[in-house]
C-alpha positions as CSV (number, residue, x, y, z in Angstrom):
1,M,-22.9,-21.0,-18.0
2,S,-21.6,-18.9,-15.1
3,V,-23.4,-19.8,-11.9
4,A,-23.5,-17.5,-8.7
5,I,-24.6,-19.0,-5.4
6,V,-26.2,-16.5,-3.1
7,T,-27.1,-17.4,0.4
8,G,-29.6,-15.0,2.3
9,S,-30.5,-14.5,-1.2
10,A,-33.9,-12.5,-0.3
11,G,-32.1,-10.6,2.5
12,L,-30.6,-7.0,1.9
13,V,-27.2,-8.3,0.5
14,G,-28.4,-11.3,-0.9
15,S,-31.3,-9.6,-2.8
16,A,-29.1,-7.0,-4.2
17,S,-26.3,-9.5,-5.1
18,A,-28.8,-11.5,-7.1
19,L,-29.9,-8.6,-9.2
20,F,-26.6,-7.2,-9.9
21,F,-24.9,-10.4,-11.0
22,A,-27.6,-11.8,-12.9
23,G,-27.4,-8.2,-14.9
24,E,-23.9,-9.3,-15.4
25,G,-25.0,-12.5,-17.0
26,F,-24.7,-15.0,-14.1
27,D,-27.3,-17.7,-13.6
28,V,-28.1,-17.2,-9.7
29,V,-28.8,-19.8,-7.5
30,G,-30.3,-18.4,-4.3
31,I,-30.5,-20.0,-0.8
32,D,-33.0,-18.6,1.7
33,N,-35.3,-20.4,4.0
34,D,-36.6,-16.9,5.5
35,M,-35.2,-17.6,9.0
36,R,-35.1,-13.9,9.3
37,R,-39.1,-14.4,10.2
38,C,-38.0,-16.9,12.8
39,F,-35.5,-14.7,14.3
40,F,-37.5,-11.3,14.2
41,G,-41.2,-12.2,13.4
42,E,-43.4,-12.0,10.8
43,A,-42.9,-8.3,10.0
44,A,-39.2,-9.2,9.2
45,S,-40.3,-11.8,6.6
46,T,-38.0,-11.8,3.4
47,A,-40.9,-13.6,1.3
48,W,-41.7,-10.3,-0.3
49,Q,-38.3,-10.0,-1.6
50,R,-38.1,-13.4,-2.8
51,Q,-41.1,-12.9,-5.0
52,N,-39.5,-9.7,-6.4
53,L,-36.4,-11.7,-7.3
54,E,-38.4,-14.5,-9.0
55,Q,-40.8,-12.0,-11.0
56,R,-37.8,-9.7,-12.0
57,L,-35.3,-12.4,-12.9
58,G,-37.4,-15.1,-14.1
59,P,-35.5,-18.2,-15.4
60,R,-32.1,-16.3,-14.4
61,Y,-33.0,-17.0,-10.8
62,R,-33.4,-20.3,-9.1
63,H,-34.7,-20.1,-5.4
64,L,-33.9,-23.0,-3.0
65,D,-35.8,-23.1,0.4
66,K,-32.5,-24.8,2.3
67,D,-30.9,-24.6,5.4
68,I,-27.2,-23.7,5.0
69,R,-26.5,-25.9,8.1
70,D,-27.8,-29.2,5.9
71,R,-24.6,-30.6,4.9
72,D,-26.2,-32.9,2.5
73,A,-28.2,-30.4,0.8
74,I,-25.5,-27.9,0.1
75,N,-23.2,-30.3,-0.9
76,E,-25.5,-31.8,-3.6
77,L,-26.2,-28.4,-4.9
78,F,-22.6,-27.7,-5.4
79,K,-22.2,-31.0,-7.0
80,E,-24.9,-30.4,-9.4
81,Y,-23.3,-27.3,-10.8
82,G,-19.7,-28.1,-9.9
83,K,-17.2,-25.8,-11.9
84,A,-20.0,-23.9,-13.3
85,I,-20.0,-21.9,-10.0
86,E,-17.7,-19.1,-10.4
87,L,-18.9,-17.0,-7.4
88,V,-20.2,-17.8,-4.1
89,I,-21.7,-14.7,-1.8
90,H,-22.4,-15.9,1.5
91,A,-24.7,-13.4,3.2
92,A,-26.8,-15.7,5.3
93,A,-26.8,-15.3,9.0
94,Q,-28.3,-14.8,12.3
95,P,-27.4,-11.2,12.3
96,S,-28.5,-9.8,15.8
97,H,-26.1,-10.0,18.8
98,D,-29.2,-9.0,21.2
99,W,-31.0,-12.2,19.6
100,A,-27.9,-14.6,19.7
101,A,-27.9,-14.4,23.8
102,R,-31.3,-16.0,23.5
103,D,-30.4,-19.1,21.7
104,P,-26.6,-19.3,21.4
105,E,-26.6,-22.7,19.8
106,T,-28.7,-21.7,16.9
107,D,-26.9,-18.5,16.5
108,F,-23.4,-20.5,16.4
109,T,-24.5,-23.1,14.3
110,V,-26.1,-20.9,11.5
111,N,-23.1,-18.3,11.6
112,A,-20.2,-20.7,12.1
113,L,-21.3,-24.3,10.9
114,G,-23.2,-23.0,8.0
115,T,-20.3,-21.0,6.8
116,L,-18.1,-24.2,7.0
117,R,-20.7,-26.2,5.2
118,M,-20.4,-23.6,2.5
119,L,-16.7,-23.4,2.3
120,E,-16.2,-27.1,2.3
121,S,-18.6,-27.7,-0.4
122,T,-16.9,-24.9,-2.6
123,R,-13.5,-26.5,-1.9
124,K,-14.9,-30.0,-3.0
125,H,-16.8,-29.1,-6.1
126,S,-15.9,-25.5,-7.2
127,P,-12.5,-24.9,-6.0
128,A,-11.8,-21.8,-8.3
129,A,-15.1,-20.1,-7.4
130,V,-14.3,-16.7,-5.5
131,F,-16.0,-17.1,-2.0
132,V,-17.2,-13.5,-0.6
133,F,-18.2,-13.7,3.1
134,C,-20.2,-11.1,4.8
135,S,-18.6,-10.6,8.2
136,T,-19.1,-7.8,10.7
137,N,-17.3,-5.3,12.6
138,K,-18.6,-7.2,15.7
139,V,-15.6,-9.4,15.3
140,Y,-13.7,-6.6,17.1
141,G,-15.8,-6.8,20.0
142,D,-16.0,-3.8,22.0
143,M,-12.3,-3.0,21.5
144,P,-13.5,0.3,19.6
145,N,-14.9,1.6,22.9
146,R,-11.4,1.8,24.1
147,L,-10.4,4.6,21.6
148,P,-10.0,8.0,22.7
149,L,-13.5,9.3,22.1
150,I,-14.6,13.0,22.5
151,E,-18.3,13.7,23.3
152,Q,-19.8,16.4,21.0
153,A,-23.1,18.2,21.1
154,K,-24.7,15.3,18.9
155,R,-22.2,12.6,18.6
156,W,-19.0,11.1,19.6
157,E,-16.0,11.6,17.9
158,I,-12.4,10.3,17.8
159,E,-9.4,12.4,18.5
160,A,-8.3,14.0,15.2
161,T,-4.7,13.0,15.6
162,H,-5.4,9.4,16.2
163,P,-4.3,6.9,13.5
164,Y,-7.9,5.6,13.1
165,A,-9.3,9.2,12.7
166,G,-10.1,8.3,9.0
167,G,-11.6,5.1,10.1
168,I,-10.8,2.0,11.9
169,R,-8.3,-0.3,10.1
170,E,-8.1,-4.0,9.9
171,D,-5.3,-4.0,12.6
172,L,-7.4,-3.5,15.5
173,Q,-7.2,-6.3,18.0
174,V,-9.9,-9.0,17.9
175,D,-9.3,-10.9,21.2
176,Q,-9.6,-10.3,24.8
177,N,-12.6,-8.1,24.8
178,L,-16.3,-8.5,24.9
179,H,-17.7,-9.4,21.6
180,S,-21.5,-10.8,22.4
181,L,-22.1,-14.4,21.3
182,F,-23.2,-13.0,17.8
183,G,-19.5,-11.4,17.5
184,V,-18.0,-14.8,18.3
185,S,-19.9,-16.8,16.0
186,K,-19.2,-14.3,13.2
187,L,-15.4,-14.3,14.1
188,S,-15.3,-18.0,14.1
189,A,-16.7,-18.0,10.5
190,D,-14.5,-15.1,9.6
191,V,-11.2,-16.9,10.5
192,L,-12.4,-20.1,8.7
193,V,-13.0,-18.0,5.5
194,Q,-9.4,-16.6,5.9
195,E,-8.1,-20.1,6.6
196,Y,-9.5,-21.6,3.5
197,G,-7.9,-18.9,1.5
198,R,-4.6,-19.4,3.1
199,Y,-4.5,-23.1,3.8
200,F,-6.1,-24.3,0.7
201,G,-5.3,-21.5,-1.7
202,M,-9.0,-20.5,-2.4
203,H,-10.0,-17.1,-3.4
204,T,-11.7,-15.8,-0.2
205,A,-12.5,-12.6,1.3
206,C,-14.1,-11.3,4.6
207,F,-16.0,-8.0,4.1
208,R,-16.4,-6.8,8.0
209,G,-19.3,-4.7,7.5
210,G,-20.8,-1.8,9.7
211,C,-24.2,-1.0,9.0
212,L,-25.3,-2.4,5.6
213,T,-28.5,-0.8,4.4
214,G,-30.8,0.1,1.5
215,P,-34.3,-0.4,0.3
216,N,-34.3,-3.9,0.0
217,H,-33.6,-4.4,3.8
218,S,-36.2,-6.0,5.9
219,G,-35.5,-3.8,8.9
220,T,-36.6,-4.8,12.3
221,Q,-35.9,-3.7,15.9
222,L,-32.9,-6.0,16.6
223,H,-31.5,-5.5,13.1
224,G,-31.4,-3.1,10.3
225,F,-31.4,0.1,12.2
226,L,-31.7,2.5,9.4
227,A,-34.5,1.1,7.5
228,Y,-36.3,0.1,10.8
229,L,-35.8,4.0,12.0
230,M,-37.4,5.1,8.7
231,K,-40.2,2.7,8.9
232,C,-41.0,3.8,12.6
233,T,-40.9,7.4,11.5
234,V,-43.3,6.8,8.6
235,T,-45.8,4.5,10.5
236,G,-45.6,6.0,14.1
237,E,-44.5,2.8,15.7
238,P,-42.5,3.6,18.9
239,Y,-38.4,3.5,18.7
240,T,-36.3,3.2,21.5
241,V,-32.8,4.7,21.6
242,F,-30.3,2.5,23.7
243,G,-27.7,4.2,25.5
244,Y,-24.8,6.5,24.8
245,K,-27.0,9.5,24.9
246,G,-28.1,8.8,21.2
247,K,-24.7,9.8,20.3
248,Q,-23.4,6.6,19.1
249,V,-22.0,6.8,15.6
250,R,-22.2,4.2,12.8
251,D,-21.1,4.5,9.2
252,N,-23.8,3.2,6.7
253,I,-23.1,1.8,3.3
254,H,-25.8,1.2,0.8
255,S,-26.0,-2.2,-0.5
256,A,-25.4,-1.1,-4.2
257,D,-21.9,0.2,-2.9
258,L,-21.0,-2.9,-1.1
259,I,-22.0,-5.3,-4.1
260,R,-19.8,-3.2,-6.3
261,A,-17.0,-3.9,-4.0
262,F,-17.7,-7.6,-4.1
263,Y,-17.5,-7.4,-7.8
264,S,-14.2,-5.5,-7.8
265,F,-13.0,-8.4,-5.9
266,F,-14.2,-11.1,-8.0
267,R,-12.6,-9.6,-10.9
268,A,-9.0,-9.6,-9.5
269,P,-9.6,-11.9,-6.4
270,R,-7.1,-12.6,-3.8
271,S,-6.7,-15.3,-1.1
272,G,-7.6,-15.0,2.6
273,E,-8.3,-11.2,2.6
274,V,-9.9,-9.1,5.2
275,Y,-11.5,-5.6,4.6
276,N,-13.3,-3.5,6.8
277,M,-16.3,-2.1,4.8
278,G,-18.7,0.5,5.4
279,G,-19.7,4.1,4.6
280,G,-16.5,5.6,6.2
281,R,-16.0,9.1,6.5
282,Y,-18.2,9.7,3.4
283,S,-21.4,8.2,5.0
284,N,-21.9,8.2,8.9
285,C,-24.2,9.5,11.4
286,S,-25.0,9.3,15.1
287,M,-28.4,8.1,16.5
288,L,-29.5,11.5,17.0
289,E,-28.4,12.6,13.5
290,A,-30.3,10.0,12.0
291,I,-33.3,10.6,13.7
292,E,-33.2,14.3,12.4
293,L,-32.6,13.1,8.9
294,C,-35.5,10.5,8.7
295,E,-38.0,13.1,10.3
296,Q,-36.8,15.6,7.5
297,V,-37.2,13.1,4.9
298,A,-40.3,11.8,6.1
299,G,-41.9,15.1,7.0
300,R,-43.0,13.8,10.5
301,K,-41.5,13.2,13.8
302,L,-40.4,10.1,15.3
303,N,-42.1,8.7,18.3
304,W,-39.0,7.8,20.2
305,T,-37.8,7.2,23.9
306,Y,-34.4,6.7,25.4
307,S,-32.9,4.0,27.8
308,D,-29.7,4.5,29.5
309,R,-28.9,0.9,28.9
310,N,-26.8,0.2,25.9
311,R,-26.7,-3.2,24.4
312,V,-24.0,-5.7,25.5
313,G,-20.8,-5.2,23.2
314,D,-22.3,-2.2,21.3
315,H,-19.9,0.3,19.9
316,I,-19.9,3.8,20.8
317,W,-18.1,5.1,17.8
318,Y,-17.4,2.8,14.6
319,I,-16.5,4.3,11.3
320,S,-14.9,2.0,9.1
321,G,-11.4,2.6,7.4
322,L,-11.6,1.9,3.6
323,S,-8.1,2.6,2.6
324,K,-7.0,-1.0,2.4
325,F,-9.7,-2.2,0.1
326,M,-9.2,1.2,-2.0
327,S,-5.6,0.6,-2.4
328,H,-6.2,-3.0,-3.7
329,Y,-9.1,-1.7,-5.9
330,P,-8.7,1.9,-6.8
331,G,-11.4,2.0,-9.1
332,W,-14.0,1.5,-6.2
333,R,-15.7,4.5,-4.9
334,I,-19.0,5.2,-2.5
335,E,-21.6,6.5,-4.4
336,Y,-24.3,6.8,-1.9
337,D,-24.2,9.4,0.8
338,L,-26.4,9.1,3.7
339,S,-29.0,11.5,2.6
340,K,-29.5,9.7,-0.7
341,T,-29.8,6.3,1.0
342,V,-32.3,7.4,3.4
343,R,-34.4,9.2,0.9
344,E,-34.2,6.0,-1.3
345,I,-35.2,3.6,1.6
346,Y,-38.3,6.1,2.1
347,E,-39.4,6.2,-1.2
348,A,-39.1,2.6,-2.0
349,N,-40.9,1.3,1.1
350,R,-43.4,4.2,2.4
351,E,-46.6,2.8,0.6
352,R,-45.8,-0.9,1.7
353,W,-45.3,0.1,5.4
354,M,-48.5,2.1,5.3
355,R,-50.3,-0.6,4.0
356,G,-49.0,-2.8,6.9
357,A,-46.9,-5.2,4.9
358,P,-43.8,-6.7,6.3
359,A,-40.9,-4.5,6.8
């Protein structure tokens, strides 16, 4: 029996991981107590995705309504399965830098302490398991905003001759800048994952994601911008663009492409690795460009307004440099461009959104 433990299993990355690795022959144990509903309200609940997993995977999926901060509960789970656990995908998190400022203690304990609980239980009971951590580009704080950026008609861009013109690399400085409290809690977890790899020799990797997206996302105002943007376009809910003239740029990676990256790492693991992971130059957009694309796919206008006040620590321009990961795993490629991703989000969720079901 090969077991994969997936935290945040009813979320975007967790649910995609559960489906993928069950398809690869794993028995999947999902940990998810729907804290996303607590963070962002009933509309952001992931209960619908939990039901979907249980229906689709049947006995290949076991769901646990546990808190990753509960040391005894997590330790007992790992003790139960022991060395049968071959893979841990840690995707559970408080994911919003806006929300973190409202309750820093909950943010830090979920993101940092919860990660420590997962690492330590893995080390004690399943030390040979591959540990994949969903980190974030917010570990770099607002350092990307110090890059030489050029304002264009619908987006900001970096100077073409800059070393990061192909995307931001992993050597970008992480300290002495403004992170947001969310960035701090995730950076703490990120360094823990690295250290358990280097100090204890475990197979660990931090995937510093940009905008992760896909049809399984329970998008909400404070997290999951592309899914939420499409939801607002479809339903007529008002949407607010915060700062930078709507020209801020993000790369977007479909969850399916991300999970295949996890699989590549699982098949040939390393210790204490760090990878920037996003859509790169292949899949990115500004807010203005994203609005135009959503309107085109949905066939209706978005009801949106603009606020001059940008979010604290928000990036003006961020495109992930993928060269390090692709040099380690040359067989991996991005398959979803932005247009394909947005259309899939629309087609998978339109009817549910129009019925007023959770995001």
